[in-house]
C-alpha positions as CSV (number, residue, x, y, z in Angstrom):
1,X,0.2,-0.3,0.1
2,X,2.4,1.9,0.4
3,X,4.6,2.1,-2.8
4,X,1.4,2.4,-4.5
5,X,0.3,5.6,-2.4
6,X,4.2,6.9,-3.4
7,X,2.9,6.6,-7.3
8,X,-0.2,7.9,-6.6
9,X,1.5,11.1,-5.2
10,X,4.0,11.3,-8.3
11,X,1.2,11.0,-11.0
12,X,-0.3,14.0,-9.6
13,X,-3.2,14.8,-11.8
14,X,-3.8,11.7,-13.5
15,X,-4.2,9.9,-9.6
16,X,-8.0,9.6,-10.4
17,X,-7.6,7.9,-13.4
18,X,-4.9,5.0,-11.0
19,X,-7.3,5.1,-8.1
20,X,-9.8,3.8,-10.9
21,X,-7.3,0.7,-12.5
22,X,-6.8,-0.5,-9.1
23,X,-10.3,-0.1,-8.3
24,X,-11.2,-2.0,-11.6
25,X,-9.0,-5.1,-10.6
26,X,-10.0,-5.6,-6.4
27,X,-13.8,-5.6,-7.6
28,X,-13.0,-8.2,-9.8
29,X,-10.9,-10.0,-7.9
30,X,-14.0,-9.7,-5.3
31,X,-16.0,-11.2,-8.1
32,X,-17.6,-14.2,-7.4
33,X,-17.4,-16.2,-10.7
34,X,-14.5,-14.3,-12.5
35,X,-12.1,-16.7,-15.3
36,X,-9.1,-16.0,-17.1
37,X,-11.4,-15.4,-20.3
38,X,-13.3,-12.6,-18.3
39,X,-10.4,-11.2,-16.9
40,X,-8.2,-10.5,-20.2
41,X,-11.9,-8.9,-21.3
42,X,-12.2,-6.9,-18.6
43,X,-8.6,-5.9,-18.8
44,X,-8.5,-5.3,-22.7
45,X,-10.7,-2.7,-22.4
46,X,-9.7,-1.2,-19.7
47,X,-5.8,-0.5,-21.1
48,X,-8.3,-0.7,-25.3
49,X,-5.8,-2.9,-26.9
50,X,-5.7,-6.5,-27.1
51,X,-4.5,-8.4,-23.9
52,X,-3.0,-12.0,-23.5
53,X,-2.2,-14.7,-20.8
54,X,-0.7,-17.8,-20.9
55,X,-2.0,-20.4,-18.6
56,X,-0.3,-22.6,-16.1
57,X,-1.0,-25.6,-18.8
58,X,0.7,-23.9,-21.7
59,X,-2.7,-22.7,-23.3
60,X,-2.7,-19.1,-24.7
61,X,-5.5,-16.8,-24.3
62,X,-6.4,-13.3,-25.7
63,X,-8.9,-10.9,-25.9
64,X,-9.9,-7.4,-27.7
65,X,-10.9,-4.2,-26.6
66,X,-14.3,-5.2,-27.7
67,X,-14.2,-8.5,-25.6
68,X,-14.0,-10.9,-28.6
69,X,-11.3,-13.6,-28.4
70,X,-8.4,-13.3,-30.5
71,X,-6.8,-16.1,-32.0
72,X,-3.4,-17.3,-32.3
73,X,0.1,-16.0,-30.9
74,X,0.5,-12.9,-29.3
75,X,0.5,-9.3,-31.6
76,X,3.2,-6.4,-30.9
77,X,3.8,-7.0,-27.4
78,X,4.2,-3.4,-25.7
79,X,4.7,-4.9,-22.0
80,X,4.5,-8.1,-20.3
81,X,5.0,-9.6,-17.0
82,X,6.6,-13.2,-16.3
83,X,4.0,-15.3,-13.7
84,X,6.9,-17.8,-13.2
85,X,5.8,-21.4,-13.1
86,X,1.8,-19.8,-13.2
87,X,2.7,-18.3,-17.1
88,X,2.5,-14.7,-18.0
89,X,0.4,-12.2,-19.2
90,X,0.9,-8.7,-21.6
91,X,-0.5,-6.1,-23.4
92,X,-0.5,-5.8,-27.0
93,X,-0.2,-2.2,-28.4
94,X,0.9,-0.4,-31.9
95,X,2.9,1.9,-30.5
96,X,4.4,3.4,-27.3
97,X,2.8,2.3,-23.8
98,X,-0.4,4.0,-22.4
99,X,0.7,6.0,-19.4
100,X,-0.8,3.5,-17.4
101,X,0.4,0.1,-18.7
102,X,3.1,-0.5,-16.4
103,X,0.2,-0.2,-13.6
104,X,-2.3,-2.3,-15.2
105,X,0.1,-5.0,-16.4
106,X,1.1,-4.9,-12.6
107,X,-3.2,-5.5,-11.3
108,X,-3.2,-7.8,-14.2
109,X,-0.5,-10.1,-13.1
110,X,-1.4,-10.0,-9.8
111,X,-5.0,-11.0,-10.6
112,X,-3.5,-14.2,-12.9
113,X,-1.5,-15.2,-10.1
114,X,-4.4,-15.6,-7.7
115,X,-6.6,-17.3,-10.7
116,X,-4.1,-19.7,-11.2
117,X,-4.8,-20.8,-7.4
118,X,-7.3,-23.5,-7.6
119,X,-10.1,-23.3,-5.7
120,X,-9.2,-24.7,-2.2
121,X,-6.1,-26.0,-3.6
122,X,-4.0,-23.7,-1.0
123,X,-5.2,-25.4,2.4
124,X,-5.1,-24.4,5.9
125,X,-1.3,-26.1,7.4
126,X,-3.2,-27.3,10.2
127,X,-5.8,-29.9,8.1
128,X,-2.9,-31.1,5.9
129,X,-0.9,-31.7,9.5
130,X,-3.7,-34.4,10.8
131,X,-3.8,-36.1,7.3
132,X,0.5,-36.3,7.5
133,X,0.5,-36.9,11.3
134,X,1.5,-40.6,12.7
135,X,-0.3,-39.9,15.8
136,X,-3.9,-38.4,15.1
137,X,-6.4,-41.6,15.0
138,X,-8.0,-42.8,12.2
139,X,-11.1,-41.3,12.5
140,X,-9.8,-37.6,12.5
141,X,-7.7,-38.7,9.1
142,X,-10.7,-39.7,7.5
143,X,-12.6,-36.8,8.3
144,X,-9.2,-34.1,7.5
145,X,-8.8,-36.4,3.6
146,X,-12.5,-35.6,3.3
147,X,-12.7,-32.1,4.2
148,X,-9.6,-31.9,1.3
149,X,-11.4,-33.6,-1.0
150,X,-9.1,-36.7,-0.9
151,X,-10.9,-40.4,-0.9
152,X,-9.4,-42.1,2.0
153,X,-8.7,-45.4,0.4
154,X,-7.7,-44.5,-3.0
155,X,-3.7,-43.8,-2.9
156,X,-2.1,-40.8,-3.3
157,X,1.6,-39.2,-3.1
158,X,3.8,-36.3,-1.2
159,X,5.3,-33.9,-2.8
160,X,7.7,-31.7,-1.2
161,X,9.4,-28.7,-2.5
162,X,12.2,-26.6,-1.5
163,X,12.2,-22.8,-3.0
164,X,12.8,-19.6,-1.9
165,X,9.5,-16.9,-1.5
166,X,6.0,-18.6,-1.4
167,X,6.8,-22.9,-2.0
168,X,3.4,-23.6,-1.2
169,X,2.4,-21.6,-4.5
170,X,5.1,-22.8,-6.4
171,X,4.2,-26.6,-6.1
172,X,1.2,-25.8,-6.9
173,X,2.0,-23.9,-10.0
174,X,4.3,-26.6,-10.9
175,X,2.1,-29.8,-10.7
176,X,-0.7,-27.4,-12.7
177,X,1.4,-26.9,-15.6
178,X,2.5,-30.8,-15.2
179,X,-1.2,-31.3,-15.6
180,X,-1.8,-34.2,-13.1
181,X,-5.5,-35.6,-12.9
182,X,-6.9,-35.4,-9.8
183,X,-7.0,-33.9,-6.7
184,X,-4.3,-31.4,-5.4
185,X,-3.8,-29.9,-2.2
186,X,-0.8,-27.6,-0.8
187,X,0.4,-25.6,2.6
188,X,3.5,-24.3,3.6
189,X,5.0,-26.6,6.6
190,X,8.3,-26.1,7.6
191,X,9.6,-23.4,5.7
192,X,8.7,-25.9,2.9
193,X,5.8,-26.8,0.6
194,X,4.4,-29.6,0.8
195,X,1.3,-31.0,-1.6
196,X,-0.9,-34.0,-1.8
197,X,-1.9,-35.6,-5.0
198,X,-4.2,-37.7,-5.8
199,X,-4.8,-38.9,-9.5
200,X,-8.0,-39.4,-10.6
201,X,-9.3,-43.0,-11.2
202,X,-9.5,-43.7,-14.9
203,X,-11.8,-46.8,-15.7
204,X,-10.1,-50.1,-16.3
205,X,-6.8,-49.5,-15.4
206,X,-4.6,-50.7,-13.2
207,X,-4.1,-49.2,-9.6
208,X,-1.4,-46.7,-9.0
209,X,1.7,-48.5,-7.9
210,X,5.2,-49.0,-8.3
211,X,5.5,-45.5,-9.5
212,X,3.5,-45.5,-12.4
213,X,1.5,-42.6,-11.2
214,X,4.5,-40.3,-10.2
215,X,4.8,-36.3,-10.8
216,X,8.4,-36.7,-11.1
217,X,8.6,-36.7,-15.0
218,X,5.6,-33.9,-15.6
219,X,7.6,-31.7,-13.2
220,X,11.0,-32.6,-14.6
221,X,9.6,-31.2,-18.4
222,X,8.6,-27.6,-16.3
223,X,11.1,-27.0,-13.6
224,X,13.0,-23.8,-13.4
225,X,15.5,-22.1,-11.0
226,X,16.5,-22.8,-7.8
227,X,13.8,-25.3,-6.7
228,X,14.3,-28.6,-5.3
229,X,11.7,-31.2,-5.3
230,X,11.2,-34.7,-3.4
231,X,8.5,-37.0,-4.5
232,X,7.0,-40.1,-2.3
233,X,5.9,-43.3,-3.1
234,X,2.0,-44.2,-3.7
235,X,0.2,-45.2,-0.7
236,X,-3.2,-45.4,0.7
237,X,-4.6,-42.0,1.7
238,X,-5.3,-42.7,5.1
239,X,-1.1,-44.2,6.0
240,X,-0.2,-40.6,4.1
241,X,2.8,-39.9,6.7
242,X,4.4,-43.0,4.8
243,X,4.5,-40.9,2.0
244,X,5.5,-37.4,3.3
245,X,8.8,-39.0,5.2
246,X,9.8,-40.8,1.9
247,X,8.9,-37.3,-0.2
248,X,11.8,-35.4,2.8
249,X,14.1,-38.2,2.4
250,X,13.7,-37.7,-1.6
251,X,14.5,-34.1,-1.5
252,X,17.8,-34.7,0.6
253,X,18.6,-36.4,-2.8
254,X,17.8,-33.5,-4.8
255,X,20.2,-30.6,-6.3
256,X,18.8,-27.9,-7.9
257,X,20.1,-27.0,-11.5
258,X,19.8,-30.0,-13.8
259,X,15.8,-30.7,-14.2
260,X,16.6,-34.4,-13.7
261,X,18.7,-33.8,-10.1
262,X,16.2,-31.5,-9.3
263,X,13.3,-33.9,-8.8
264,X,14.1,-36.9,-6.6
265,X,11.7,-39.6,-6.8
266,X,11.9,-41.9,-3.6
267,X,10.5,-44.8,-6.3
268,X,13.1,-44.4,-8.9
269,X,16.0,-44.2,-6.2
270,X,15.4,-47.2,-5.1
271,X,17.6,-49.0,-3.0
272,X,20.2,-46.3,-3.1
273,X,17.5,-45.0,0.4
274,X,19.5,-46.3,2.5
275,X,22.4,-44.0,2.6
276,X,19.5,-41.9,3.9
277,X,20.1,-43.9,7.4
278,X,23.6,-43.2,8.0
279,X,24.8,-40.0,9.9
280,X,26.7,-37.3,7.7
281,X,29.5,-37.6,10.4
282,X,30.1,-41.4,8.9
283,X,28.9,-40.2,5.6
284,X,31.4,-37.6,4.9
285,X,34.6,-40.2,6.8
286,X,34.0,-42.3,3.8
287,X,37.0,-42.6,1.4
288,X,35.2,-42.0,-1.8
289,X,33.3,-39.2,-0.5
290,X,36.4,-37.3,0.7
291,X,38.1,-37.8,-3.0
292,X,34.6,-36.1,-4.2
293,X,34.9,-33.5,-1.4
294,X,38.2,-32.9,-3.1
295,X,37.1,-32.8,-6.6
296,X,34.7,-30.0,-5.3
297,X,37.3,-28.1,-3.4
298,X,39.3,-27.5,-6.5
299,X,38.9,-24.1,-9.2
300,X,36.4,-25.3,-11.2
301,X,35.3,-28.0,-9.1
302,X,31.6,-27.6,-9.4
303,X,31.7,-27.5,-13.2
304,X,33.3,-30.8,-12.4
305,X,31.2,-32.6,-10.1
306,X,27.8,-31.2,-12.8
307,X,29.9,-33.3,-15.5
308,X,30.5,-36.3,-13.5
309,X,26.6,-36.1,-12.2
310,X,25.1,-36.2,-15.4
311,X,27.9,-38.9,-17.0
312,X,27.2,-40.8,-14.6
313,X,23.1,-40.7,-14.9
314,X,23.1,-40.8,-18.8
315,X,26.4,-42.7,-19.6
316,X,27.0,-41.0,-22.6
317,X,29.6,-38.5,-23.6
318,X,27.2,-36.7,-25.5
319,X,23.7,-36.6,-23.7
320,X,25.7,-35.3,-20.5
321,X,27.2,-32.6,-23.2
322,X,23.4,-31.9,-24.4
323,X,22.2,-31.9,-20.8
324,X,24.4,-29.5,-19.8
325,X,24.9,-27.4,-23.1
326,X,28.4,-27.8,-23.5
327,X,30.1,-29.2,-25.9
328,X,30.9,-33.2,-25.2
329,X,35.0,-31.9,-25.8
330,X,34.4,-29.9,-22.5
331,X,32.6,-32.5,-20.7
332,X,35.4,-35.2,-21.4
333,X,38.0,-32.3,-19.8
334,X,36.2,-32.0,-16.9
335,X,35.9,-35.6,-16.7
336,X,39.5,-36.1,-17.4
337,X,40.3,-33.5,-14.0
338,X,38.2,-35.7,-11.7
339,X,40.0,-39.0,-12.8
340,X,42.7,-37.4,-12.4
341,X,41.6,-36.3,-8.5
342,X,40.2,-39.2,-7.7
343,X,42.2,-42.0,-9.7
344,X,38.5,-43.2,-11.6
345,X,38.7,-44.9,-15.0
346,X,34.7,-43.3,-15.4
347,X,34.5,-45.7,-19.2
348,X,34.6,-48.6,-16.7
349,X,30.8,-49.3,-15.6
350,X,32.5,-50.0,-12.4
351,X,33.8,-47.1,-11.7
352,X,30.9,-45.0,-12.6
353,X,28.8,-47.3,-10.5
354,X,31.6,-45.6,-7.7
355,X,31.6,-42.4,-8.5
356,X,27.5,-42.3,-8.8
357,X,27.3,-43.7,-5.2
358,X,30.1,-41.2,-4.0
359,X,28.0,-38.4,-5.8
360,X,25.0,-39.7,-3.7
361,X,26.7,-40.2,-0.4
362,X,28.7,-36.6,-0.9
363,X,25.1,-34.8,-1.1
364,X,23.6,-36.3,2.0
365,X,26.7,-35.4,3.8
366,X,26.7,-31.7,2.6
367,X,22.8,-30.9,1.9
368,X,21.2,-28.3,3.5
369,X,17.4,-28.5,3.4
370,X,17.1,-25.0,4.7
371,X,13.8,-24.7,7.6
372,X,13.6,-28.3,9.3
373,X,10.9,-30.5,8.0
374,X,8.5,-32.0,11.1
375,X,6.2,-34.8,11.4
376,X,3.1,-32.9,12.1
377,X,2.2,-33.8,15.4
378,X,5.5,-35.8,16.0
379,X,8.0,-33.0,16.7
380,X,10.9,-32.9,14.1
381,X,11.1,-35.6,12.0
382,X,14.1,-37.6,11.8
383,X,16.3,-36.8,9.1
384,X,17.3,-40.7,8.8
385,X,19.5,-40.5,12.1
386,X,22.1,-38.2,9.6
387,X,22.7,-36.4,13.1
388,X,23.2,-39.6,15.2
389,X,26.4,-40.6,16.3
390,X,28.4,-43.0,13.9
């Protein structure tokens, strides 16, 4: 509000018009039934030029100042606002921008972000905590699940998102862009965004088990920036606490950057998750982890670790180079430096496996998850004993 008052004070005679712009969008946000198409029609009429919006699912909507829907992609964009994972909005004006276009775009973005949140998808953390608690009664968990819109006997998964800002909103936007069919509810718990995902039942389809319904692949397609995601296994909704704990463990294996590393799925990790049961001190004392720490400490060490990770995961120099947006000779040079420090021969399957295992252990030993996650109703979540004595 202080910022708005400062802006209005600088507009002098035009302050009344600016107030009308703000009031216009506030009225839209207060309306019971406003959708993206209606928002664009209203904005285009207000700005007297076409307005457009890219939705979280990738669809593009455009409207002209007469309220008619416009086909095709954007015309001449005179101003735009990025909504992150929720999409973007813009105005299409021939010639210079209007005197209030910046203000219109600012409030159009606010309204679009609000509409991007599915009805009741962002919930009171207390209700989600009841579902995730191992101490609440079955009756209380069943009631909480039904209030959230979940079927108590159907499978669901927990997803944990670690990111700056509002991780619960980011979780909803990412899952919305991935288009997982079914019910999604999210809240902030322990400084992280926590979402529960229950797939819509498909007639004749097998029960979602064994990772076949995991949103991990869809999340990797839309994930960008310094974000990490942990995905738990599919469990009966009444046992959501188990998927939650698995998602927290998976998050410890995730590293920001390349989407393939930033999204960790507990089912995909498989037996490797036993490493999470080892205390951090013991992991750091492992000889291969010590070697990897020496690689990371050198000049350009981070780039070498990234190259090693990509090569171990893909098994191909060219695929690793494509993933890192480098020439394959650059990746080869970085891997040669890693080999010089560690003594590994990365073209040999045994040494690649050894390096991959060391990468997991190294990540677990020094990962910083930010605010501690907690098991609702049961105190701090035990991070698989990583801080216990060896």
